matplotlib code that plots the C-alpha trace (Angstrom):
import matplotlib.pyplot as plt

x = [-50.9, -51.7, -55.1, -54.2, -52.1, -54.7, -57.1, -54.1, -53.9, -57.7, -57.9, -55.5, -57.0, -60.2, -58.0, -56.3, -59.6, -61.3, -58.1, -58.5, -62.3, -61.8, -58.9, -61.4, -64.1, -61.9, -60.4, -63.3, -62.6, -64.8, -66.4, -64.0, -63.9, -63.6, -63.0, -62.4, -65.8, -66.8, -65.4, -66.5, -69.8, -70.3, -68.4, -71.6, -73.6, -75.2, -73.1, -70.0, -66.9, -64.4, -61.7, -61.7, -60.4, -63.6, -65.9, -64.5, -64.5, -68.1, -69.0, -67.3, -69.5, -72.3, -70.7, -70.2, -73.9, -75.1, -72.9, -74.1, -77.7, -78.9, -82.3, -82.4, -85.3, -83.3, -79.8, -81.8, -82.7, -79.7, -77.7, -80.4, -79.7, -76.1, -76.5, -80.1, -81.8, -85.4, -84.4, -84.9, -82.9, -79.6, -79.6, -80.3, -78.0, -74.6, -76.1, -76.6, -73.1, -70.9, -72.5, -71.6, -68.3, -67.1, -68.6, -70.2, -70.2, -72.6, -75.1, -77.5, -77.6, -78.8, -81.2, -82.9, -82.9, -84.6, -87.6, -90.8, -89.2, -91.4, -90.0, -91.2]
y = [50.3, 53.4, 53.2, 53.5, 56.3, 57.9, 57.9, 58.8, 61.7, 62.2, 61.5, 64.3, 67.0, 66.2, 66.3, 69.6, 71.0, 70.4, 71.8, 74.8, 75.5, 74.5, 77.4, 79.4, 79.2, 79.8, 82.4, 84.6, 87.7, 89.3, 92.5, 94.8, 98.7, 101.6, 104.5, 106.9, 106.3, 107.1, 110.0, 110.9, 110.6, 112.3, 115.1, 117.1, 119.9, 118.7, 116.9, 119.5, 116.8, 119.2, 116.6, 112.9, 111.5, 112.8, 111.8, 108.1, 107.8, 108.8, 106.4, 103.7, 104.0, 103.6, 100.5, 99.5, 100.6, 98.3, 95.2, 95.9, 94.8, 98.8, 99.0, 101.5, 103.2, 104.3, 104.0, 106.9, 109.1, 109.5, 110.8, 112.7, 114.4, 114.4, 116.3, 118.7, 117.6, 116.5, 115.4, 111.4, 111.1, 113.1, 110.3, 107.1, 108.7, 108.4, 105.5, 104.0, 105.4, 104.4, 100.4, 100.1, 101.7, 100.9, 97.8, 96.2, 92.9, 94.4, 95.4, 92.5, 92.9, 96.9, 95.5, 93.2, 96.0, 98.4, 96.2, 97.5, 100.7, 103.8, 107.3, 109.5]
z = [75.0, 72.6, 74.1, 77.8, 77.1, 75.3, 77.9, 80.5, 78.7, 78.6, 82.5, 82.7, 80.7, 82.5, 86.0, 85.3, 83.6, 86.8, 88.7, 86.9, 87.4, 91.1, 91.3, 89.4, 91.9, 94.9, 93.7, 92.7, 93.4, 96.6, 97.1, 98.0, 99.0, 96.6, 99.2, 96.1, 94.3, 97.9, 98.1, 95.0, 95.4, 99.2, 98.2, 97.1, 98.6, 102.4, 103.4, 103.8, 105.0, 106.6, 104.7, 103.3, 106.8, 108.1, 105.3, 105.0, 109.1, 109.0, 106.3, 108.2, 111.2, 108.8, 107.9, 112.0, 112.4, 109.6, 111.0, 114.5, 112.7, 113.6, 112.2, 108.6, 110.4, 113.2, 111.0, 108.6, 111.6, 112.8, 109.4, 109.4, 112.9, 112.0, 109.1, 110.4, 107.8, 107.5, 103.9, 103.9, 100.4, 101.8, 104.6, 102.4, 99.8, 102.5, 103.6, 100.0, 98.9, 102.5, 102.1, 98.4, 98.1, 101.6, 103.1, 100.3, 102.2, 104.2, 101.3, 102.1, 105.9, 104.6, 102.1, 105.0, 107.4, 104.6, 104.0, 103.8, 104.9, 104.1, 104.3, 106.9]

ax = plt.figure().add_subplot(projection="3d")
ax.plot(x, y, z, "-o")
ax.set_aspect("equal")
plt.show()
């Protein structure tokens, strides 16, 4: 009888451990937006957003365009036009900040779209 009780305890411990492991996988954190980090990173000369709402709103339009599978080249050109610049790095930086901080679930889509892009 002691052996059966010992086996049941080991099986119960194994079942609990498995349940805890499964719960940990299910409860793993997902990528989430970090609006504060985005605002800090785009509060630099060159963008001149009139306020935080405008900066966040613009960043969300970038996220929407990435989600709609707009090509990276077209996205960069639109951002450059919106900010009246020919500087690829200014446009690329804003795109990177928006996707990384406001819609990290779109990072893979952005990477796929940007593969092979050469700044012009």
